[in-house]
C-alpha positions in Angstrom: 42.7 53.7 -92.6 44.7 55.5 -89.7 42.5 57.9 -87.7 44.2 61.3 -86.4 45.0 61.4 -82.7 42.3 61.8 -80.3 44.7 64.1 -78.1 44.2 68.0 -78.7 46.6 70.5 -77.3 46.0 72.9 -74.9 43.9 75.7 -75.4 45.7 79.1 -76.0 49.1 77.2 -76.6 51.8 77.7 -79.2 51.2 76.2 -82.9 49.3 76.3 -85.8 45.5 78.0 -85.5 42.5 76.2 -84.1 39.5 75.4 -86.3 37.0 77.9 -86.1 33.1 77.3 -85.5 30.8 77.3 -88.2 28.8 80.7 -89.1 29.0 83.4 -91.3 31.9 85.9 -90.8 31.2 88.8 -88.4 32.0 92.6 -88.4 35.7 93.0 -86.4 35.5 94.4 -83.0 38.9 96.5 -83.7 40.7 98.3 -86.2 44.4 97.2 -86.3 47.0 99.8 -87.6 49.6 97.6 -89.5 51.8 100.6 -89.6 52.7 100.4 -86.1 55.2 98.6 -84.7 54.5 94.8 -83.2 53.4 94.8 -79.9 54.5 92.3 -77.4 51.9 89.6 -76.9 50.4 88.8 -73.8 51.6 85.7 -71.9 49.1 83.7 -70.2 49.6 80.2 -70.2 47.1 77.5 -71.9 44.7 75.6 -70.3 44.4 71.8 -71.0 41.5 70.4 -72.6 40.6 66.8 -71.8 41.3 64.8 -75.1 38.6 65.3 -77.6 37.3 62.2 -80.0 39.0 61.8 -83.4 37.3 63.2 -86.3 34.9 61.3 -88.0 35.7 59.1 -91.2 34.3 60.3 -94.5 30.8 59.2 -95.4 30.5 56.7 -98.2 32.7 54.5 -99.8 35.0 55.7 -102.7 33.9 55.9 -106.2 35.3 54.2 -109.1 36.3 56.5 -111.9 34.5 56.0 -114.8 36.5 54.2 -117.9 38.5 56.4 -120.7 36.7 59.4 -119.0 38.6 62.6 -121.1 39.4 65.0 -118.2 39.8 69.2 -119.1 37.7 71.1 -121.1 34.7 69.2 -121.6 31.2 71.5 -120.8 30.3 71.3 -117.3 27.2 70.8 -115.5 25.5 73.2 -113.4 26.8 73.2 -109.8 24.9 71.4 -106.9 23.3 73.5 -104.1 26.3 75.0 -102.5 27.5 74.6 -98.8 29.1 76.3 -96.1 32.0 78.6 -97.3 30.0 79.3 -100.8 29.2 83.2 -101.1 26.5 84.8 -98.8 23.5 86.2 -100.0 22.2 90.3 -99.7 22.0 91.1 -96.4 24.6 88.8 -94.5 27.2 90.1 -92.4 29.8 92.6 -94.4 33.2 91.4 -94.2 36.1 93.3 -92.0 38.9 95.0 -92.7 36.9 97.3 -95.1 37.5 95.4 -98.4 34.7 92.9 -99.7 34.8 89.4 -97.9 34.1 86.7 -100.1 30.4 86.7 -100.9 29.6 90.2 -99.6 27.2 92.3 -101.7 26.9 95.5 -103.3 25.2 98.0 -100.5 26.8 96.4 -97.8 28.7 98.1 -94.5 32.3 98.4 -95.2 35.0 97.3 -92.7 36.7 99.5 -90.3 39.4 100.8 -92.7 37.0 103.0 -94.7 37.2 100.9 -97.9 34.2 101.1 -100.1 32.3 98.1 -100.7 32.2 96.4 -104.1 30.4 94.0 -105.7 31.1 90.1 -106.4 29.6 86.7 -106.0 31.3 84.6 -107.2 31.9 81.1 -106.2 34.8 79.7 -104.4 36.9 77.2 -106.7 38.4 74.1 -105.6 41.3 72.5 -107.4 42.2 73.6 -110.4 39.6 75.7 -110.7 36.6 73.4 -109.4 34.1 74.3 -107.1 34.6 74.1 -103.3 32.4 70.8 -101.9 29.8 71.9 -99.7 28.7 70.4 -96.0 28.5 66.7 -95.4 30.9 65.4 -98.1 28.9 66.8 -100.6 30.7 66.4 -104.3 31.8 69.4 -105.7 31.6 70.2 -109.6 33.6 68.5 -112.1 36.4 70.2 -113.4 38.3 70.4 -116.8 36.8 67.6 -119.2 33.8 65.2 -118.5 32.1 64.9 -114.9 34.6 62.6 -113.1 34.0 60.3 -109.8 36.3 60.2 -107.3 39.4 57.8 -106.8 39.4 55.3 -104.5 41.3 56.3 -101.2 41.3 59.9 -102.5 40.0 62.4 -99.7 36.3 63.1 -99.5 35.1 66.5 -99.5 33.2 67.7 -96.5 34.8 64.6 -94.4 37.6 64.8 -91.8 40.3 65.6 -94.6 38.8 69.0 -95.9 39.7 71.4 -92.7 41.9 74.8 -93.2 45.4 74.7 -91.5 45.5 74.9 -87.4 45.7 72.8 -84.4 43.1 70.5 -86.0 43.7 71.2 -89.7 46.3 72.3 -92.1 45.3 74.5 -95.0 47.2 73.5 -98.0 44.4 73.8 -100.5 44.2 76.0 -103.7 43.7 79.7 -102.1 39.8 79.5 -102.5 39.7 83.4 -102.9 35.8 83.8 -102.8 36.1 86.8 -105.0 38.5 89.3 -103.7 36.1 92.5 -104.9 37.9 95.2 -103.8 38.4 98.9 -104.4 42.2 99.7 -104.3 42.7 102.5 -101.7 46.2 104.3 -101.4 48.5 103.4 -98.4 48.4 100.5 -96.0 46.1 98.7 -93.8 44.2 96.3 -95.6 44.1 92.5 -95.8 43.0 90.9 -98.7 40.6 88.2 -97.6 39.2 84.5 -98.4 38.7 80.7 -96.8 40.2 77.5 -98.3 40.4 73.8 -97.4 41.5 70.6 -99.4 43.1 68.3 -97.6 43.9 64.6 -97.6 43.0 61.6 -95.2 45.6 59.3 -93.6 46.3 56.0 -95.5 45.9 52.6 -94.0 49.2 50.2 -94.0 49.0 46.7 -95.9 46.8 44.4 -93.9 49.3 41.9 -91.8 52.5 43.8 -92.6 54.7 43.7 -89.6 54.8 46.3 -87.1 58.3 46.2 -86.3 60.4 48.5 -88.6 63.7 47.1 -89.9 66.6 49.3 -91.1 65.9 50.9 -94.9 67.2 48.3 -97.4 68.7 49.1 -101.0 67.1 46.9 -103.6 69.5 43.9 -104.7 68.1 44.3 -108.1 68.6 47.7 -109.2 71.7 48.8 -110.2 73.4 51.9 -107.8 74.0 54.4 -110.1 75.5 53.7 -113.6 72.4 53.6 -115.2 71.8 49.6 -116.0 69.0 49.3 -113.3 65.6 47.5 -114.4 63.3 50.4 -115.3 60.9 50.6 -117.7 62.1 50.8 -121.4 60.8 53.3 -123.6 57.4 53.2 -125.3 58.4 54.2 -129.2 54.2 54.4 -130.1 53.8 57.8 -127.7 55.7 59.2 -130.4 54.2 57.7 -133.5 51.6 60.4 -134.1 54.1 63.5 -133.0 53.3 66.4 -135.2 56.3 69.0 -136.6 56.8 71.4 -133.9 55.8 69.3 -131.4 57.8 67.9 -128.5 58.3 64.2 -127.8 57.7 62.1 -125.0 60.9 61.3 -123.5 59.3 58.5 -121.5 56.0 57.2 -119.5 56.2 55.8 -115.8 53.5 53.7 -114.5 53.1 52.7 -111.2 55.1 49.3 -110.5 54.2 49.5 -106.6 51.4 47.3 -105.0 49.5 49.6 -102.5 47.1 49.9 -99.8 44.0 49.6 -100.5 43.5 53.6 -99.9 46.7 54.1 -102.2 49.5 56.4 -101.5 50.4 60.0 -101.7 53.5 60.8 -103.9 56.3 63.1 -102.7 58.0 65.0 -104.9 59.9 65.3 -107.6 63.3 66.2 -106.7 66.2 66.8 -109.0 69.7 65.9 -108.3 71.9 66.0 -111.0 70.9 63.8 -114.0 68.0 62.2 -111.9 65.0 62.9 -110.4 63.5 61.2 -107.5 60.2 60.6 -105.6 59.0 58.8 -102.6 55.6 56.9 -102.2 54.7 54.3 -99.4 57.8 52.4 -98.5 60.1 53.5 -100.8 62.2 56.1 -102.7 63.4 55.7 -105.9 65.6 57.8 -108.6 65.4 57.8 -112.4 67.2 59.0 -115.3 65.9 62.4 -116.6 67.1 61.2 -119.9 65.0 58.1 -120.4 63.4 56.9 -117.2 65.5 54.0 -116.3 65.7 53.4 -112.6 69.0 54.2 -111.2 68.6 53.1 -107.8 65.4 52.2 -105.4 65.2 52.4 -101.6 63.2 50.1 -99.6 61.9 51.7 -96.2 60.4 49.8 -93.1 57.3 52.1 -92.7 55.6 54.8 -94.6 57.0 58.1 -96.0 55.0 60.9 -93.8 56.9 63.7 -94.5 59.4 65.6 -97.2 60.7 68.8 -97.6 60.1 70.8 -100.9 63.7 70.2 -102.3 67.1 68.6 -101.3 70.4 70.4 -100.5 72.5 72.0 -103.2 74.4 68.4 -103.4 71.3 66.1 -103.5 70.7 65.3 -100.4 67.2 65.2 -98.6 65.8 64.3 -95.1 62.3 62.6 -95.1 59.9 61.3 -92.2 59.1 57.9 -91.9 56.8 56.2 -89.6 57.9 54.4 -86.4 55.8 51.5 -87.0 53.1 50.4 -89.6 50.5 50.4 -87.0 47.5 52.9 -87.3 49.1 54.5 -84.0 52.5 55.3 -85.5 54.1 58.4 -85.5 55.9 60.4 -87.7 59.2 60.7 -86.2 61.7 58.9 -87.8 64.3 61.1 -90.0 66.0 59.2 -92.6 68.4 61.1 -94.8 69.1 59.8 -98.3 71.7 60.7 -100.8 69.8 61.3 -104.1 73.0 61.1 -106.3 73.3 57.2 -105.0 70.3 56.0 -103.2 72.3 55.7 -100.3 70.4 55.7 -97.0 72.6 58.2 -94.8 72.3 58.9 -90.9 68.7 58.0 -89.2 67.1 59.5 -86.2 64.2 59.5 -84.0 62.7 63.0 -82.9 62.1 62.8 -79.5 58.9 63.7 -77.9 59.3 67.4 -75.8 56.8 66.9 -73.3 52.9 65.8 -73.4 51.9 68.4 -76.1 54.4 67.4 -78.5 52.5 65.5 -81.3 54.6 63.8 -83.5 51.7 62.2 -85.7 52.3 65.0 -88.0 55.3 66.9 -88.8 56.9 69.4 -91.5 60.2 69.3 -93.2 62.1 72.2 -94.7 65.7 72.6 -95.8 67.8 75.8 -95.9 71.4 75.2 -96.5 72.4 72.1 -94.4 70.0 72.5 -92.0 66.5 70.5 -91.7 63.9 71.9 -89.5 61.4 69.5 -87.8 58.1 71.7 -87.4 54.7 70.4 -85.4 52.2 72.3 -83.1 54.1 73.7 -80.1 57.9 72.2 -81.0 60.4 72.3 -83.5 63.9 71.0 -84.0 66.9 71.7 -86.7 69.4 69.2 -87.4 72.4 69.2 -90.0 71.9 67.1 -93.1 75.3 65.9 -93.7 76.1 64.2 -90.0 72.2 64.4 -88.1 74.1 66.5 -85.4 70.9 68.6 -84.1 71.6 72.1 -84.5 68.7 73.8 -82.2 65.1 72.8 -80.4 62.4 75.2 -79.1 63.8 78.7 -77.9 63.3 80.0 -74.5 60.5 82.7 -74.3 56.9 82.9 -75.0 56.8 82.5 -79.0 57.5 79.0 -80.3 58.2 78.1 -84.2 55.8 75.5 -85.3 56.9 75.5 -89.0 59.2 76.6 -91.6 60.1 77.2 -95.3 63.2 76.8 -96.7 65.4 77.7 -99.8 67.6 80.5 -99.6 66.5 81.6 -96.6 65.0 79.9 -93.4 61.9 81.2 -92.7 59.9 80.6 -89.6 56.4 80.8 -88.1 56.1 81.1 -84.5 52.9 81.2 -82.4 52.8 83.0 -78.8 51.1 82.3 -76.0 47.9 84.2 -75.4 45.1 84.6 -72.8 42.4 84.0 -76.1 42.5 81.1 -78.3 40.0 83.1 -81.0 42.6 86.0 -80.6 46.1 84.5 -81.5 49.2 86.0 -82.4 51.7 85.1 -84.5 55.4 85.9 -86.1 57.0 85.2 -89.0 61.1 85.3 -88.7 63.8 84.8 -90.5 66.1 82.6 -88.6 70.3 81.7 -88.6 69.8 78.2 -90.1 72.7 77.2 -87.9 71.9 78.6 -84.7 68.2 79.4 -85.3 68.6 83.0 -83.6 66.2 85.3 -85.3 67.9 87.5 -87.5 64.3 89.8 -87.6 61.0 89.4 -86.6 57.5 90.8 -87.9 54.4 90.0 -85.5 50.9 91.0 -87.8 47.8 92.2 -86.1 46.3 89.9 -83.4 43.9 87.4 -84.9 46.2 86.9 -88.0 47.6 83.5 -88.6 50.7 82.7 -91.0 49.4 80.1 -93.0 52.0 79.8 -96.1 54.9 81.3 -97.4 54.5 81.7 -101.3 57.8 82.8 -102.0 61.1 82.8 -99.5 63.2 85.9 -101.8 61.5 87.9 -102.0 59.4 86.9 -99.3 55.6 87.0 -100.0 53.5 85.3 -97.2 49.9 84.2 -96.6 48.0 85.3 -93.5 44.7 84.1 -92.2 42.3 85.3 -89.8 40.0 82.0 -89.0 37.4 83.9 -86.6 36.4 85.9 -89.8 37.5 83.7 -92.5 39.4 86.3 -94.4 42.9 85.6 -95.8 45.8 88.4 -96.7 48.8 88.1 -99.0 51.9 90.4 -97.1 55.3 91.3 -99.1 58.4 91.9 -96.3 61.3 93.4 -96.9 65.0 91.6 -96.9 64.8 92.9 -92.6 61.2 92.2 -92.0 59.5 95.3 -92.8 56.1 95.3 -94.2 56.8 96.1 -97.8 53.1 96.0 -99.2 49.9 94.3 -99.2 48.5 92.3 -102.6 45.2 94.4 -103.5 43.6 92.8 -106.7 41.1 94.5 -108.5 37.8 94.4 -108.3 36.1 91.3 -109.3 39.9 89.2 -109.8 39.9 85.7 -107.7 43.2 84.5 -107.5 44.2 80.9 -107.1 47.3 78.5 -106.1 48.0 74.8 -105.6 49.2 74.1 -102.0 48.9 70.1 -101.9 46.4 67.7 -100.5 48.3 66.7 -97.4 45.8 66.1 -94.7 47.7 67.0 -91.5 46.5 67.5 -87.9 49.5 68.9 -86.0 52.4 69.3 -88.6 51.5 72.7 -90.4 53.4 72.9 -94.1 54.5 76.7 -95.0 56.3 75.5 -98.4 55.4 73.5 -101.3 52.5 75.6 -103.2 52.4 76.1 -106.9 50.6 78.1 -109.2 52.9 81.6 -108.3 56.3 83.0 -109.1 58.6 86.0 -108.3 60.9 88.2 -109.1 63.2 90.9 -107.0 59.9 93.3 -107.5 57.2 91.0 -108.9 55.0 88.3 -107.7 52.8 86.5 -110.3 49.6 84.6 -109.9 46.7 83.5 -111.8 43.1 84.1 -111.3 40.3 81.4 -111.1 38.9 79.9 -113.9 36.2 81.3 -115.7 33.8 78.7 -117.1 31.0 81.3 -118.1 31.8 80.6 -121.8 32.1 77.5 -123.7 35.6 76.5 -122.1 37.3 77.5 -119.1 39.9 80.3 -119.1 42.0 82.7 -116.9 44.6 85.3 -116.9 47.7 85.8 -114.9 48.3 89.0 -112.8 51.9 90.5 -112.2 51.7 92.5 -108.4 54.1 95.3 -108.1 55.9 93.9 -104.4 56.4 97.6 -103.7 53.0 98.9 -103.9 51.0 95.4 -104.1 49.1 96.9 -106.9 48.6 95.0 -110.1 51.0 96.1 -112.8 49.4 94.3 -115.6 47.5 90.9 -116.3 47.8 88.7 -119.4 44.6 86.8 -120.5 45.5 83.2 -121.2 44.8 82.0 -124.8 41.2 81.2 -125.5 39.6 78.2 -124.0 43.0 77.8 -122.3 44.2 78.2 -118.5 47.5 78.8 -117.3 49.6 78.3 -113.9 53.1 80.2 -112.7 55.7 77.8 -112.8 58.6 79.7 -111.8 61.2 82.1 -113.8 64.0 81.3 -116.0 66.3 83.8 -117.7 64.0 86.9 -116.7 60.8 85.2 -118.3 57.9 83.7 -116.3 57.3 79.9 -117.1 54.0 78.9 -117.3 51.7 75.7 -117.3 48.7 75.7 -120.1 46.7 72.8 -119.1 45.2 70.7 -121.7 41.4 70.2 -122.2 39.1 67.4 -123.7 40.8 68.0 -127.4 44.1 70.0 -126.9 47.7 69.1 -125.4 48.8 70.9 -122.8 52.4 73.3 -123.3 55.0 75.2 -121.4 54.9 78.5 -122.7 56.8 82.0 -121.1 55.6 85.4 -120.6 57.9 88.5 -120.6 58.5 90.3 -117.3 56.6 93.3 -118.7 53.7 90.8 -119.7 51.9 90.2 -123.2 51.1 87.6 -125.0 52.1 84.1 -124.2 55.4 82.6 -126.7 55.3 78.4 -126.9 58.2 77.0 -125.1 57.5 73.3 -125.5 54.3 72.1 -127.1 53.4 68.4 -125.8 51.8 66.1 -128.5 48.4 65.9 -129.7 48.9 62.3 -129.3 49.3 62.0 -126.1 46.9 64.3 -125.0 44.8 62.1 -123.5 47.4 60.6 -121.4 48.5 64.0 -119.8 44.6 64.9 -119.2 44.0 61.8 -117.2 46.8 62.5 -114.7 45.1 62.6 -110.8 46.1 66.0 -109.0 48.9 66.7 -111.6 52.2 68.6 -110.3 54.1 70.1 -113.2 57.7 70.7 -113.4 60.2 72.6 -116.3 63.6 71.5 -115.6 66.3 71.5 -117.9 64.6 72.2 -121.0 62.1 69.3 -119.9 58.6 69.1 -118.5 57.5 66.8 -116.0 54.0 65.9 -115.4 54.0 64.2 -111.8 50.9 62.2 -110.1 50.6 63.4 -106.6 48.5 60.2 -105.2 48.5 56.9 -107.0 44.9 55.1 -106.1 42.5 52.6 -108.4 39.8 50.2 -107.4 41.8 47.1 -108.3 45.4 46.0 -108.5 45.4 46.1 -112.4 44.1 49.2 -112.6 46.7 50.5 -110.2 49.6 48.9 -111.7 48.6 50.8 -115.0 48.2 54.1 -113.6 50.9 56.8 -115.2 52.9 58.3 -112.3 55.5 60.4 -114.4 55.1 61.8 -118.2 58.3 63.7 -119.5 58.5 65.7 -122.8 61.4 67.3 -124.3 62.4 68.8 -127.8 
């Protein structure tokens, strides 16, 4: 298994936030006014520490999943003893910034903004509503369905892969909102807060493989785009039990790649014309969205290690590939691919910019014809069409370290300070051709940019590592604070930001479970498991005020997850449970009762339920259930694992 590099960046340097020390949140010592204009950060140079030891590997071997387990919806067992990060007991330190910090109890002292304390005490969820792991690798309570053991090669909770996103962590998990119990107060100045973690460890390459990568090679057995490739034939039995009104199974894909012992993460899906593409291990493949036949496959000399959220408008993408197959390989090779044809385009190695330029982890984002490469202390941008470098690190005290792409290019920058525990971050919109900022928003000291939930309109998540808190803020088109989202008392919000473990490359984009239109932001609450089965609700926030506009409960014993907007309506995935299939539903922008758009067939409910760490997309009238990781205890099970299930009317 590959281990993260032993080097650490200099104290107080640029980049993502550093790992906070263990301990309970402490009351704030200052009261920043978010309505004041940004202040220029101090310009103290960092001090370089000696190299630190790499994180310890997770304890214990991976577990084999029990055969035939149904997943979601089965009654759950009582949770294990909570560990670090769970809600605290009465009498502990109050949360800062005036609202209730996760775990704060009634009667505790309010923070500096004068908000009144509110009761709460919900436990923090893990992925898909599961509880967060305790310390030392404790297993979380199972999610929907029968209790499940961990898949081989997947991240072990509490180990090196479970830290949040900073110099030595990447907060890519769900918003584990440990009970946002707050009292809404008129005006601005309150950040609504919580902590999270859900990361994935590095994968080991196949034993005995060559350490000298060669050029990418297209498969000689697959047609390059006329639909006559050697893809899997349709399985008619999947539609045998389909009932009236149910969607049909368009196709089901199973894994056909021999993977390393620890399995592999899957990047994508990416859509280009009538194709859907994905990358896994040492290859990228494109499939017909209509029947799943493989149109092309591109073999790579080493592991895929980074990928953007989406390709360019004309179907081109740039992915990161490791520079060798050794455990010490860097994620420093960029490979452009035309997803329409599967042809490899330009290839370039990112040059190291000084001692503290760590290329073991990078993050990629595409905006227009620009692809950005972010990592701690450094960044570069290249033209997707021809690979020309467009810009690198800017001059000055503040350096971009991560990006979000799409209609606009949004950067998170870190400024050099005299106190590593009190960092200064910035949010910028950049010109994608020159890298020049169009505007800069500077949050108060201590608040670090963690995720971009939406680029247009711009909604970001910020975190305070020392206080173990988070906030959600909306910004205007010219970079002014528009509002701070203020959940109602007792509402605990959740998203899914993936599970990719990264040491030095923080990824801003790619969170699912959220959606936005011009004036509204949509997000779901944590699953409520107090009844016979889990359920939740969807909340719509007014981006001009930050307050909830409406909330829509999921149908009884069901869980909803926002997917995006279509035709002005909110599109959501209604997750399956042990005795019911999933569905794609819609809500009007005014709220109300969900309306079924695509009811998945009951006959394939068990297959749908069995996807491990599933990502869901709705594109062109089809729903795609996509496995984010492939791993099994043996080769036979590995090659039987379902990786992509597609439904259509």
